[in-house]
N, CA, C and O atoms as CSV, one atom per row, in Angstrom:
chain,resi,resn,atom,element,x,y,z
A,1,MET,N,N,-37.991,-56.203,47.752
A,1,MET,CA,C,-37.920,-57.563,48.241
A,1,MET,C,C,-36.821,-58.294,47.477
A,1,MET,O,O,-36.679,-58.138,46.264
A,2,ILE,N,N,-36.044,-59.097,48.214
A,2,ILE,CA,C,-34.987,-59.886,47.591
A,2,ILE,C,C,-35.313,-61.368,47.744
A,2,ILE,O,O,-35.975,-61.777,48.699
A,3,TYR,N,N,-34.840,-62.161,46.792
A,3,TYR,CA,C,-35.085,-63.603,46.786
A,3,TYR,C,C,-33.791,-64.318,47.161
A,3,TYR,O,O,-32.725,-64.007,46.631
A,4,LEU,N,N,-33.893,-65.282,48.083
A,4,LEU,CA,C,-32.721,-66.035,48.513
A,4,LEU,C,C,-32.799,-67.474,48.034
A,4,LEU,O,O,-33.797,-68.164,48.244
A,5,ASP,N,N,-31.738,-67.908,47.394
A,5,ASP,CA,C,-31.586,-69.301,47.037
A,5,ASP,C,C,-31.233,-70.069,48.315
A,5,ASP,O,O,-30.768,-69.482,49.292
A,6,SER,N,N,-31.457,-71.367,48.296
A,6,SER,CA,C,-31.262,-72.174,49.504
A,6,SER,C,C,-29.824,-72.136,50.031
A,6,SER,O,O,-29.620,-72.230,51.241
A,7,GLY,N,N,-28.836,-72.003,49.164
A,7,GLY,CA,C,-27.447,-71.939,49.624
A,7,GLY,C,C,-27.187,-70.742,50.520
A,7,GLY,O,O,-26.395,-70.828,51.459
A,8,VAL,N,N,-27.840,-69.635,50.241
A,8,VAL,CA,C,-27.710,-68.436,51.072
A,8,VAL,C,C,-28.371,-68.681,52.423
A,8,VAL,O,O,-27.847,-68.277,53.461
A,9,ILE,N,N,-29.507,-69.336,52.404
A,9,ILE,CA,C,-30.220,-69.633,53.649
A,9,ILE,C,C,-29.390,-70.571,54.522
A,9,ILE,O,O,-29.267,-70.354,55.728
A,10,VAL,N,N,-28.821,-71.611,53.914
A,10,VAL,CA,C,-27.989,-72.560,54.667
A,10,VAL,C,C,-26.850,-71.824,55.349
A,10,VAL,O,O,-26.618,-72.009,56.544
A,11,ARG,N,N,-26.142,-70.997,54.607
A,11,ARG,CA,C,-25.001,-70.282,55.187
A,11,ARG,C,C,-25.447,-69.300,56.269
A,11,ARG,O,O,-24.695,-69.014,57.201
A,12,GLY,N,N,-26.661,-68.790,56.144
A,12,GLY,CA,C,-27.194,-67.925,57.187
A,12,GLY,C,C,-27.516,-68.674,58.472
A,12,GLY,O,O,-27.540,-68.084,59.552
A,13,LEU,N,N,-27.761,-69.962,58.355
A,13,LEU,CA,C,-28.057,-70.787,59.533
A,13,LEU,C,C,-26.809,-71.363,60.189
A,13,LEU,O,O,-26.836,-71.700,61.373
A,14,LEU,N,N,-25.730,-71.480,59.447
A,14,LEU,CA,C,-24.504,-72.100,59.964
A,14,LEU,C,C,-23.538,-71.027,60.455
A,14,LEU,O,O,-22.956,-70.290,59.659
A,15,PHE,N,N,-23.377,-70.949,61.755
A,15,PHE,CA,C,-22.558,-69.910,62.362
A,15,PHE,C,C,-21.107,-69.937,61.900
A,15,PHE,O,O,-20.458,-68.891,61.861
A,16,ASP,N,N,-20.589,-71.097,61.554
A,16,ASP,CA,C,-19.188,-71.190,61.162
A,16,ASP,C,C,-18.972,-71.056,59.651
A,16,ASP,O,O,-17.842,-71.192,59.182
A,17,ALA,N,N,-20.027,-70.794,58.889
A,17,ALA,CA,C,-19.878,-70.579,57.446
A,17,ALA,C,C,-19.163,-69.244,57.217
A,17,ALA,O,O,-19.483,-68.253,57.874
A,18,PRO,N,N,-18.200,-69.208,56.291
A,18,PRO,CA,C,-17.463,-67.954,56.056
A,18,PRO,C,C,-18.374,-66.771,55.705
A,18,PRO,O,O,-18.073,-65.633,56.066
A,19,GLU,N,N,-19.452,-67.025,55.025
A,19,GLU,CA,C,-20.354,-65.954,54.581
A,19,GLU,C,C,-21.531,-65.753,55.526
A,19,GLU,O,O,-22.496,-65.074,55.174
A,20,HIS,N,N,-21.465,-66.335,56.723
A,20,HIS,CA,C,-22.606,-66.348,57.645
A,20,HIS,C,C,-23.202,-64.960,57.886
A,20,HIS,O,O,-24.406,-64.771,57.710
A,21,LEU,N,N,-22.393,-64.003,58.278
A,21,LEU,CA,C,-22.925,-62.681,58.625
A,21,LEU,C,C,-23.586,-61.994,57.433
A,21,LEU,O,O,-24.641,-61.378,57.580
A,22,LYS,N,N,-22.978,-62.095,56.265
A,22,LYS,CA,C,-23.589,-61.506,55.066
A,22,LYS,C,C,-24.945,-62.138,54.795
A,22,LYS,O,O,-25.902,-61.446,54.449
A,23,CYS,N,N,-25.024,-63.451,54.953
A,23,CYS,CA,C,-26.276,-64.163,54.666
A,23,CYS,C,C,-27.354,-63.857,55.703
A,23,CYS,O,O,-28.530,-63.737,55.359
A,24,VAL,N,N,-26.962,-63.731,56.962
A,24,VAL,CA,C,-27.918,-63.363,58.012
A,24,VAL,C,C,-28.496,-61.979,57.723
A,24,VAL,O,O,-29.698,-61.758,57.874
A,25,ARG,N,N,-27.639,-61.057,57.310
A,25,ARG,CA,C,-28.120,-59.703,56.982
A,25,ARG,C,C,-29.139,-59.745,55.838
A,25,ARG,O,O,-30.123,-59.004,55.843
A,26,LEU,N,N,-28.893,-60.611,54.869
A,26,LEU,CA,C,-29.846,-60.743,53.760
A,26,LEU,C,C,-31.164,-61.346,54.232
A,26,LEU,O,O,-32.234,-60.899,53.821
A,27,ILE,N,N,-31.094,-62.345,55.080
A,27,ILE,CA,C,-32.309,-62.962,55.622
A,27,ILE,C,C,-33.153,-61.913,56.335
A,27,ILE,O,O,-34.382,-61.960,56.280
A,28,ASP,N,N,-32.503,-60.977,56.998
A,28,ASP,CA,C,-33.210,-59.938,57.751
A,28,ASP,C,C,-33.700,-58.773,56.888
A,28,ASP,O,O,-34.289,-57.830,57.416
A,29,GLN,N,N,-33.471,-58.818,55.578
A,29,GLN,CA,C,-33.817,-57.690,54.699
A,29,GLN,C,C,-35.043,-57.950,53.843
A,29,GLN,O,O,-34.945,-57.880,52.618
A,30,ASN,N,N,-36.167,-58.241,54.421
A,30,ASN,CA,C,-37.382,-58.459,53.638
A,30,ASN,C,C,-37.158,-59.531,52.569
A,30,ASN,O,O,-37.543,-59.362,51.412
A,31,ALA,N,N,-36.531,-60.631,52.977
A,31,ALA,CA,C,-36.179,-61.696,52.041
A,31,ALA,C,C,-37.334,-62.665,51.854
A,31,ALA,O,O,-38.185,-62.842,52.726
A,32,VAL,N,N,-37.329,-63.283,50.683
A,32,VAL,CA,C,-38.341,-64.284,50.342
A,32,VAL,C,C,-37.642,-65.456,49.659
A,32,VAL,O,O,-36.607,-65.297,49.013
A,33,ALA,N,N,-38.235,-66.627,49.819
A,33,ALA,CA,C,-37.821,-67.825,49.098
A,33,ALA,C,C,-39.097,-68.617,48.845
A,33,ALA,O,O,-40.159,-68.267,49.359
A,34,ASN,N,N,-38.999,-69.672,48.063
A,34,ASN,CA,C,-40.198,-70.488,47.902
A,34,ASN,C,C,-40.180,-71.628,48.905
A,34,ASN,O,O,-39.133,-71.965,49.457
A,35,CYS,N,N,-41.336,-72.213,49.134
A,35,CYS,CA,C,-41.468,-73.258,50.147
A,35,CYS,C,C,-40.611,-74.480,49.854
A,35,CYS,O,O,-40.219,-75.185,50.784
A,36,HIS,N,N,-40.310,-74.748,48.596
A,36,HIS,CA,C,-39.452,-75.881,48.258
A,36,HIS,C,C,-38.049,-75.695,48.840
A,36,HIS,O,O,-37.329,-76.668,49.060
A,37,ALA,N,N,-37.670,-74.446,49.086
A,37,ALA,CA,C,-36.361,-74.177,49.692
A,37,ALA,C,C,-36.253,-74.835,51.061
A,37,ALA,O,O,-35.156,-75.194,51.488
A,38,PHE,N,N,-37.400,-74.999,51.767
A,38,PHE,CA,C,-37.389,-75.733,53.043
A,38,PHE,C,C,-36.735,-77.096,52.856
A,38,PHE,O,O,-35.844,-77.479,53.615
A,39,ALA,N,N,-37.185,-77.822,51.839
A,39,ALA,CA,C,-36.671,-79.168,51.591
A,39,ALA,C,C,-35.205,-79.121,51.163
A,39,ALA,O,O,-34.411,-79.957,51.595
A,40,GLU,N,N,-34.840,-78.165,50.331
A,40,GLU,CA,C,-33.456,-78.050,49.883
A,40,GLU,C,C,-32.520,-77.755,51.051
A,40,GLU,O,O,-31.442,-78.341,51.150
A,41,VAL,N,N,-32.931,-76.849,51.933
A,41,VAL,CA,C,-32.115,-76.502,53.100
A,41,VAL,C,C,-32.010,-77.712,54.029
A,41,VAL,O,O,-30.929,-78.018,54.532
A,42,PHE,N,N,-33.123,-78.393,54.255
A,42,PHE,CA,C,-33.117,-79.588,55.108
A,42,PHE,C,C,-32.187,-80.651,54.534
A,42,PHE,O,O,-31.412,-81.267,55.266
A,43,ASN,N,N,-32.267,-80.863,53.235
A,43,ASN,CA,C,-31.398,-81.832,52.568
A,43,ASN,C,C,-29.925,-81.495,52.783
A,43,ASN,O,O,-29.127,-82.374,53.108
A,44,THR,N,N,-29.569,-80.243,52.604
A,44,THR,CA,C,-28.175,-79.832,52.752
A,44,THR,C,C,-27.709,-79.941,54.202
A,44,THR,O,O,-26.612,-80.430,54.471
A,45,LEU,N,N,-28.544,-79.483,55.134
A,45,LEU,CA,C,-28.145,-79.532,56.543
A,45,LEU,C,C,-27.975,-80.964,57.038
A,45,LEU,O,O,-26.992,-81.283,57.707
A,46,THR,N,N,-28.934,-81.821,56.708
A,46,THR,CA,C,-28.881,-83.198,57.223
A,46,THR,C,C,-27.994,-84.109,56.381
A,46,THR,O,O,-27.382,-85.036,56.911
A,47,GLY,N,N,-27.919,-83.856,55.087
A,47,GLY,CA,C,-27.131,-84.703,54.199
A,47,GLY,C,C,-25.673,-84.310,54.171
A,47,GLY,O,O,-24.811,-85.090,54.577
A,48,PHE,N,N,-25.387,-83.129,53.704
A,48,PHE,CA,C,-23.999,-82.690,53.539
A,48,PHE,C,C,-23.333,-82.366,54.874
A,48,PHE,O,O,-22.202,-82.779,55.130
A,49,PHE,N,N,-24.054,-81.615,55.730
A,49,PHE,CA,C,-23.458,-81.183,56.997
A,49,PHE,C,C,-23.722,-82.147,58.155
A,49,PHE,O,O,-23.200,-81.951,59.252
A,50,LYS,N,N,-24.520,-83.178,57.921
A,50,LYS,CA,C,-24.785,-84.232,58.913
A,50,LYS,C,C,-25.357,-83.688,60.226
A,50,LYS,O,O,-25.035,-84.191,61.302
A,51,ILE,N,N,-26.196,-82.673,60.132
A,51,ILE,CA,C,-26.876,-82.126,61.307
A,51,ILE,C,C,-28.095,-83.003,61.593
A,51,ILE,O,O,-28.790,-83.423,60.667
A,52,ALA,N,N,-28.350,-83.276,62.853
A,52,ALA,CA,C,-29.478,-84.123,63.243
A,52,ALA,C,C,-30.792,-83.541,62.720
A,52,ALA,O,O,-30.961,-82.323,62.661
A,53,ASN,N,N,-31.706,-84.414,62.346
A,53,ASN,CA,C,-32.986,-84.001,61.759
A,53,ASN,C,C,-33.739,-82.990,62.627
A,53,ASN,O,O,-34.233,-81.980,62.125
A,54,ASP,N,N,-33.824,-83.268,63.937
A,54,ASP,CA,C,-34.591,-82.366,64.801
A,54,ASP,C,C,-33.921,-80.996,64.905
A,54,ASP,O,O,-34.609,-79.977,64.964
A,55,SER,N,N,-32.605,-80.963,64.929
A,55,SER,CA,C,-31.888,-79.679,64.967
A,55,SER,C,C,-32.083,-78.918,63.658
A,55,SER,O,O,-32.342,-77.714,63.664
A,56,ALA,N,N,-31.960,-79.620,62.549
A,56,ALA,CA,C,-32.156,-78.978,61.245
A,56,ALA,C,C,-33.569,-78.423,61.127
A,56,ALA,O,O,-33.775,-77.314,60.635
A,57,SER,N,N,-34.529,-79.202,61.581
A,57,SER,CA,C,-35.927,-78.761,61.539
A,57,SER,C,C,-36.125,-77.491,62.359
A,57,SER,O,O,-36.784,-76.558,61.900
A,58,SER,N,N,-35.570,-77.444,63.554
A,58,SER,CA,C,-35.683,-76.250,64.406
A,58,SER,C,C,-35.012,-75.046,63.760
A,58,SER,O,O,-35.532,-73.932,63.813
A,59,MET,N,N,-33.866,-75.275,63.155
A,59,MET,CA,C,-33.148,-74.182,62.500
A,59,MET,C,C,-34.003,-73.588,61.375
A,59,MET,O,O,-34.118,-72.369,61.245
A,60,ILE,N,N,-34.590,-74.458,60.578
A,60,ILE,CA,C,-35.400,-73.996,59.446
A,60,ILE,C,C,-36.662,-73.292,59.933
A,60,ILE,O,O,-37.039,-72.249,59.400
A,61,GLU,N,N,-37.308,-73.857,60.934
A,61,GLU,CA,C,-38.530,-73.237,61.449
A,61,GLU,C,C,-38.273,-71.871,62.058
A,61,GLU,O,O,-39.168,-71.026,62.077
A,62,SER,N,N,-37.061,-71.638,62.559
A,62,SER,CA,C,-36.742,-70.324,63.125
A,62,SER,C,C,-36.813,-69.226,62.063
A,62,SER,O,O,-36.990,-68.051,62.385
A,63,LEU,N,N,-36.676,-69.613,60.818
A,63,LEU,CA,C,-36.713,-68.631,59.726
A,63,LEU,C,C,-38.110,-68.077,59.463
A,63,LEU,O,O,-38.252,-67.013,58.861
A,64,LEU,N,N,-39.131,-68.786,59.904
A,64,LEU,CA,C,-40.502,-68.353,59.636
A,64,LEU,C,C,-40.804,-66.973,60.208
A,64,LEU,O,O,-41.679,-66.266,59.709
A,65,GLU,N,N,-40.084,-66.596,61.247
A,65,GLU,CA,C,-40.251,-65.271,61.847
A,65,GLU,C,C,-39.509,-64.200,61.054
A,65,GLU,O,O,-39.867,-63.024,61.109
A,66,GLN,N,N,-38.477,-64.604,60.316
A,66,GLN,CA,C,-37.594,-63.647,59.673
A,66,GLN,C,C,-37.840,-63.479,58.178
A,66,GLN,O,O,-37.572,-62.416,57.616
A,67,MET,N,N,-38.342,-64.514,57.543
A,67,MET,CA,C,-38.469,-64.507,56.089
A,67,MET,C,C,-39.894,-64.809,55.656
A,67,MET,O,O,-40.715,-65.315,56.421
A,68,GLN,N,N,-40.148,-64.485,54.420
A,68,GLN,CA,C,-41.419,-64.844,53.779
A,68,GLN,C,C,-41.155,-66.057,52.897
A,68,GLN,O,O,-40.171,-66.084,52.158
A,69,PHE,N,N,-42.020,-67.051,52.968
A,69,PHE,CA,C,-41.910,-68.222,52.108
A,69,PHE,C,C,-43.158,-68.312,51.249
A,69,PHE,O,O,-44.276,-68.386,51.760
A,70,GLU,N,N,-42.957,-68.305,49.944
A,70,GLU,CA,C,-44.041,-68.336,48.966
A,70,GLU,C,C,-44.242,-69.733,48.409
A,70,GLU,O,O,-43.279,-70.471,48.200
A,71,GLU,N,N,-45.465,-70.082,48.175
A,71,GLU,CA,C,-45.761,-71.362,47.535
A,71,GLU,C,C,-45.345,-71.321,46.070
A,71,GLU,O,O,-45.377,-70.271,45.428
A,72,VAL,N,N,-44.959,-72.464,45.563
A,72,VAL,CA,C,-44.740,-72.605,44.132
A,72,VAL,C,C,-46.093,-72.973,43.551
A,72,VAL,O,O,-46.694,-73.973,43.942
A,73,LEU,N,N,-46.566,-72.166,42.623
A,73,LEU,CA,C,-47.895,-72.381,42.048
A,73,LEU,C,C,-47.815,-73.285,40.819
A,73,LEU,O,O,-46.767,-73.430,40.191
A,74,LYS,N,N,-48.932,-73.872,40.510
A,74,LYS,CA,C,-49.025,-74.726,39.322
A,74,LYS,C,C,-48.587,-73.958,38.072
A,74,LYS,O,O,-47.921,-74.516,37.200
A,75,ILE,N,N,-48.957,-72.697,37.987
A,75,ILE,CA,C,-48.594,-71.897,36.809
A,75,ILE,C,C,-47.078,-71.687,36.716
A,75,ILE,O,O,-46.538,-71.562,35.616
A,76,ASP,N,N,-46.387,-71.646,37.869
A,76,ASP,CA,C,-44.923,-71.523,37.857
A,76,ASP,C,C,-44.309,-72.753,37.202
A,76,ASP,O,O,-43.453,-72.636,36.325
A,77,TYR,N,N,-44.753,-73.941,37.635
A,77,TYR,CA,C,-44.247,-75.185,37.057
A,77,TYR,C,C,-44.575,-75.263,35.566
A,77,TYR,O,O,-43.726,-75.618,34.749
A,78,GLN,N,N,-45.805,-74.929,35.230
A,78,GLN,CA,C,-46.221,-75.018,33.826
A,78,GLN,C,C,-45.372,-74.130,32.935
A,78,GLN,O,O,-44.939,-74.552,31.863
A,79,LYS,N,N,-45.136,-72.908,33.371
A,79,LYS,CA,C,-44.370,-71.977,32.548
A,79,LYS,C,C,-42.932,-72.468,32.357
A,79,LYS,O,O,-42.399,-72.416,31.249
A,80,VAL,N,N,-42.315,-72.938,33.427
A,80,VAL,CA,C,-40.932,-73.425,33.328
A,80,VAL,C,C,-40.856,-74.613,32.375
A,80,VAL,O,O,-39.985,-74.655,31.506
A,81,ILE,N,N,-41.753,-75.573,32.529
A,81,ILE,CA,C,-41.727,-76.769,31.689
A,81,ILE,C,C,-42.066,-76.423,30.240
A,81,ILE,O,O,-41.421,-76.913,29.313
A,82,ARG,N,N,-43.076,-75.583,30.050
A,82,ARG,CA,C,-43.503,-75.206,28.699
A,82,ARG,C,C,-42.399,-74.484,27.944
A,82,ARG,O,O,-42.230,-74.697,26.743
A,83,GLU,N,N,-41.649,-73.634,28.630
A,83,GLU,CA,C,-40.614,-72.828,27.983
A,83,GLU,C,C,-39.218,-73.454,28.088
A,83,GLU,O,O,-38.226,-72.822,27.725
A,84,SER,N,N,-39.141,-74.679,28.577
A,84,SER,CA,C,-37.835,-75.294,28.846
A,84,SER,C,C,-36.965,-75.422,27.597
A,84,SER,O,O,-35.762,-75.166,27.650
A,85,ARG,N,N,-37.554,-75.809,26.495
A,85,ARG,CA,C,-36.754,-76.003,25.280
A,85,ARG,C,C,-36.172,-74.685,24.781
A,85,ARG,O,O,-34.975,-74.591,24.508
A,86,GLN,N,N,-37.021,-73.672,24.662
A,86,GLN,CA,C,-36.536,-72.388,24.145
A,86,GLN,C,C,-35.581,-71.696,25.100
A,86,GLN,O,O,-34.779,-70.869,24.666
A,87,ARG,N,N,-35.644,-72.010,26.394
A,87,ARG,CA,C,-34.761,-71.392,27.382
A,87,ARG,C,C,-33.550,-72.264,27.708
A,87,ARG,O,O,-32.725,-71.887,28.540
A,88,GLY,N,N,-33.434,-73.429,27.060
A,88,GLY,CA,C,-32.285,-74.297,27.273
A,88,GLY,C,C,-32.232,-74.911,28.657
A,88,GLY,O,O,-31.158,-75.046,29.242
A,89,ILE,N,N,-33.389,-75.284,29.182
A,89,ILE,CA,C,-33.467,-75.864,30.522
A,89,ILE,C,C,-33.660,-77.366,30.400
A,89,ILE,O,O,-34.600,-77.839,29.762
A,90,GLN,N,N,-32.751,-78.106,31.023
A,90,GLN,CA,C,-32.897,-79.557,31.078
A,90,GLN,C,C,-32.191,-80.056,32.327
A,90,GLN,O,O,-31.311,-79.379,32.859
A,91,GLY,N,N,-32.567,-81.222,32.789
A,91,GLY,CA,C,-31.942,-81.801,33.970
A,91,GLY,C,C,-32.227,-81.004,35.231
A,91,GLY,O,O,-33.269,-80.363,35.366
A,92,GLY,N,N,-31.274,-81.060,36.148
A,92,GLY,CA,C,-31.457,-80.467,37.469
A,92,GLY,C,C,-31.579,-78.965,37.509
A,92,GLY,O,O,-32.046,-78.413,38.505
A,93,ILE,N,N,-31.167,-78.280,36.437
A,93,ILE,CA,C,-31.290,-76.821,36.421
A,93,ILE,C,C,-32.766,-76.384,36.469
A,93,ILE,O,O,-33.068,-75.222,36.738
A,94,VAL,N,N,-33.666,-77.321,36.208
A,94,VAL,CA,C,-35.096,-77.017,36.278
A,94,VAL,C,C,-35.480,-76.497,37.660
A,94,VAL,O,O,-36.378,-75.663,37.777
A,95,TYR,N,N,-34.810,-76.979,38.706
A,95,TYR,CA,C,-35.135,-76.525,40.060
A,95,TYR,C,C,-34.753,-75.064,40.261
A,95,TYR,O,O,-35.470,-74.322,40.931
A,96,ASP,N,N,-33.635,-74.651,39.689
A,96,ASP,CA,C,-33.268,-73.239,39.752
A,96,ASP,C,C,-34.221,-72.406,38.900
A,96,ASP,O,O,-34.538,-71.269,39.248
A,97,ALA,N,N,-34.672,-72.969,37.793
A,97,ALA,CA,C,-35.639,-72.265,36.947
A,97,ALA,C,C,-36.960,-72.046,37.693
A,97,ALA,O,O,-37.607,-71.013,37.519
A,98,ILE,N,N,-37.352,-72.997,38.506
A,98,ILE,CA,C,-38.579,-72.837,39.302
A,98,ILE,C,C,-38.379,-71.733,40.336
A,98,ILE,O,O,-39.262,-70.897,40.525
A,99,HIS,N,N,-37.226,-71.722,41.006
A,99,HIS,CA,C,-36.932,-70.613,41.931
A,99,HIS,C,C,-37.028,-69.284,41.180
A,99,HIS,O,O,-37.649,-68.334,41.659
A,100,ALA,N,N,-36.415,-69.228,40.013
A,100,ALA,CA,C,-36.405,-67.991,39.238
A,100,ALA,C,C,-37.811,-67.571,38.827
A,100,ALA,O,O,-38.131,-66.382,38.830
A,101,GLU,N,N,-38.643,-68.531,38.476
A,101,GLU,CA,C,-40.014,-68.200,38.055
A,101,GLU,C,C,-40.817,-67.623,39.217
A,101,GLU,O,O,-41.577,-66.673,39.034
A,102,VAL,N,N,-40.652,-68.190,40.405
A,102,VAL,CA,C,-41.329,-67.626,41.585
A,102,VAL,C,C,-40.806,-66.212,41.841
A,102,VAL,O,O,-41.591,-65.300,42.103
A,103,ALA,N,N,-39.502,-66.029,41.768
A,103,ALA,CA,C,-38.915,-64.704,41.963
A,103,ALA,C,C,-39.448,-63.710,40.939
A,103,ALA,O,O,-39.743,-62.562,41.270
A,104,ARG,N,N,-39.567,-64.153,39.712
A,104,ARG,CA,C,-40.092,-63.314,38.627
A,104,ARG,C,C,-41.538,-62.911,38.917
A,104,ARG,O,O,-41.912,-61.747,38.779
A,105,ARG,N,N,-42.336,-63.890,39.318
A,105,ARG,CA,C,-43.749,-63.617,39.632
A,105,ARG,C,C,-43.878,-62.604,40.770
A,105,ARG,O,O,-44.784,-61.771,40.768
A,106,LEU,N,N,-42.973,-62.681,41.733
A,106,LEU,CA,C,-43.005,-61.778,42.883
A,106,LEU,C,C,-42.381,-60.418,42.590
A,106,LEU,O,O,-42.452,-59.502,43.409
A,107,LYS,N,N,-41.763,-60.294,41.399
A,107,LYS,CA,C,-41.119,-59.042,40.986
A,107,LYS,C,C,-40.047,-58.596,41.996
A,107,LYS,O,O,-40.025,-57.447,42.437
A,108,VAL,N,N,-39.168,-59.533,42.343
A,108,VAL,CA,C,-38.105,-59.219,43.301
A,108,VAL,C,C,-37.075,-58.291,42.677
A,108,VAL,O,O,-36.976,-58.184,41.455
A,109,GLU,N,N,-36.317,-57.628,43.526
A,109,GLU,CA,C,-35.250,-56.730,43.071
A,109,GLU,C,C,-34.048,-57.516,42.565
A,109,GLU,O,O,-33.395,-57.115,41.601
A,110,ALA,N,N,-33.756,-58.649,43.227
A,110,ALA,CA,C,-32.579,-59.453,42.872
A,110,ALA,C,C,-32.714,-60.838,43.486
A,110,ALA,O,O,-33.444,-61.041,44.457
A,111,ILE,N,N,-31.990,-61.788,42.895
A,111,ILE,CA,C,-31.860,-63.127,43.459
A,111,ILE,C,C,-30.441,-63.240,44.006
A,111,ILE,O,O,-29.470,-62.989,43.291
A,112,TYR,N,N,-30.329,-63.615,45.268
A,112,TYR,CA,C,-29.030,-63.835,45.891
A,112,TYR,C,C,-28.753,-65.328,45.921
A,112,TYR,O,O,-29.570,-66.115,46.401
A,113,THR,N,N,-27.588,-65.709,45.402
A,113,THR,CA,C,-27.231,-67.116,45.284
A,113,THR,C,C,-25.717,-67.262,45.221
A,113,THR,O,O,-24.996,-66.309,44.925
A,114,PHE,N,N,-25.256,-68.465,45.504
A,114,PHE,CA,C,-23.855,-68.806,45.270
A,114,PHE,C,C,-23.719,-69.583,43.964
A,114,PHE,O,O,-22.615,-69.960,43.570
A,115,ASN,N,N,-24.826,-69.814,43.311
A,115,ASN,CA,C,-24.881,-70.582,42.062
A,115,ASN,C,C,-25.139,-69.613,40.904
A,115,ASN,O,O,-26.170,-69.684,40.235
A,116,LEU,N,N,-24.194,-68.720,40.688
A,116,LEU,CA,C,-24.378,-67.624,39.733
A,116,LEU,C,C,-24.658,-68.100,38.308
A,116,LEU,O,O,-25.571,-67.589,37.659
A,117,SER,N,N,-23.894,-69.065,37.816
A,117,SER,CA,C,-24.031,-69.451,36.411
A,117,SER,C,C,-25.410,-70.025,36.104
A,117,SER,O,O,-26.009,-69.674,35.087
A,118,ASN,N,N,-25.923,-70.899,36.964
A,118,ASN,CA,C,-27.261,-71.454,36.710
A,118,ASN,C,C,-28.328,-70.372,36.733
A,118,ASN,O,O,-29.201,-70.341,35.865
A,119,PHE,N,N,-28.266,-69.493,37.709
A,119,PHE,CA,C,-29.298,-68.473,37.814
A,119,PHE,C,C,-29.186,-67.414,36.724
A,119,PHE,O,O,-30.202,-66.878,36.283
A,120,ARG,N,N,-27.985,-67.108,36.290
A,120,ARG,CA,C,-27.854,-66.182,35.163
A,120,ARG,C,C,-28.425,-66.805,33.889
A,120,ARG,O,O,-28.931,-66.097,33.018
A,121,HIS,N,N,-28.341,-68.115,33.790
A,121,HIS,CA,C,-28.916,-68.822,32.641
A,121,HIS,C,C,-30.441,-68.804,32.681
A,121,HIS,O,O,-31.083,-68.513,31.671
A,122,VAL,N,N,-31.032,-69.116,33.850
A,122,VAL,CA,C,-32.492,-69.254,33.919
A,122,VAL,C,C,-33.211,-67.944,34.216
A,122,VAL,O,O,-34.432,-67.869,34.077
A,123,ALA,N,N,-32.473,-66.907,34.623
A,123,ALA,CA,C,-33.115,-65.631,34.948
A,123,ALA,C,C,-32.286,-64.453,34.452
A,123,ALA,O,O,-31.868,-63.618,35.253
A,124,PRO,N,N,-32.041,-64.371,33.139
A,124,PRO,CA,C,-31.243,-63.256,32.624
A,124,PRO,C,C,-31.923,-61.902,32.801
A,124,PRO,O,O,-31.280,-60.861,32.670
A,125,ASP,N,N,-33.212,-61.912,33.096
A,125,ASP,CA,C,-33.994,-60.695,33.266
A,125,ASP,C,C,-34.005,-60.176,34.702
A,125,ASP,O,O,-34.574,-59.119,34.973
A,126,ILE,N,N,-33.375,-60.917,35.629
A,126,ILE,CA,C,-33.362,-60.531,37.044
A,126,ILE,C,C,-31.905,-60.368,37.472
A,126,ILE,O,O,-31.070,-61.201,37.121
A,127,PRO,N,N,-31.581,-59.309,38.224
A,127,PRO,CA,C,-30.205,-59.197,38.739
A,127,PRO,C,C,-29.864,-60.403,39.625
A,127,PRO,O,O,-30.616,-60.738,40.541
A,128,ILE,N,N,-28.734,-61.044,39.346
A,128,ILE,CA,C,-28.274,-62.189,40.115
A,128,ILE,C,C,-27.024,-61.752,40.875
A,128,ILE,O,O,-26.054,-61.284,40.280
A,129,VAL,N,N,-27.061,-61.911,42.186
A,129,VAL,CA,C,-26.015,-61.365,43.041
A,129,VAL,C,C,-25.507,-62.450,43.984
A,129,VAL,O,O,-26.283,-63.277,44.463
A,130,THR,N,N,-24.218,-62.445,44.244
A,130,THR,CA,C,-23.655,-63.316,45.269
A,130,THR,C,C,-23.458,-62.476,46.538
A,130,THR,O,O,-23.051,-61.317,46.464
A,131,PRO,N,N,-23.745,-63.061,47.683
A,131,PRO,CA,C,-23.572,-62.286,48.929
A,131,PRO,C,C,-22.134,-61.830,49.145
A,131,PRO,O,O,-21.838,-61.173,50.143
């Protein structure tokens, strides 16, 4: 099982994204993300790309057939926050750390992201790959 960061999911939904085909192939490969990625993808589609809310919602819901979405558990949040000082986590990188903690709990093979530096920082124990 592979874990997809929201940037990979966004590019998989946008036909004109340069990495679209690579990202679609990853989505189709027993991929998983956490449920918070729904909000991140929606934010990017409607905010940055200015896609209408109803279209963005339909695009995201289409993924439910193709991907697995895992809940972020209370223990995931607790572990990230508890270990934040020793792991050098502060500010917005906490959100990537939460993704990494869910991926760690699921024992994924790799995390696919376009945000290599943040994920290498918060998940040095998991292979971090760019599509």
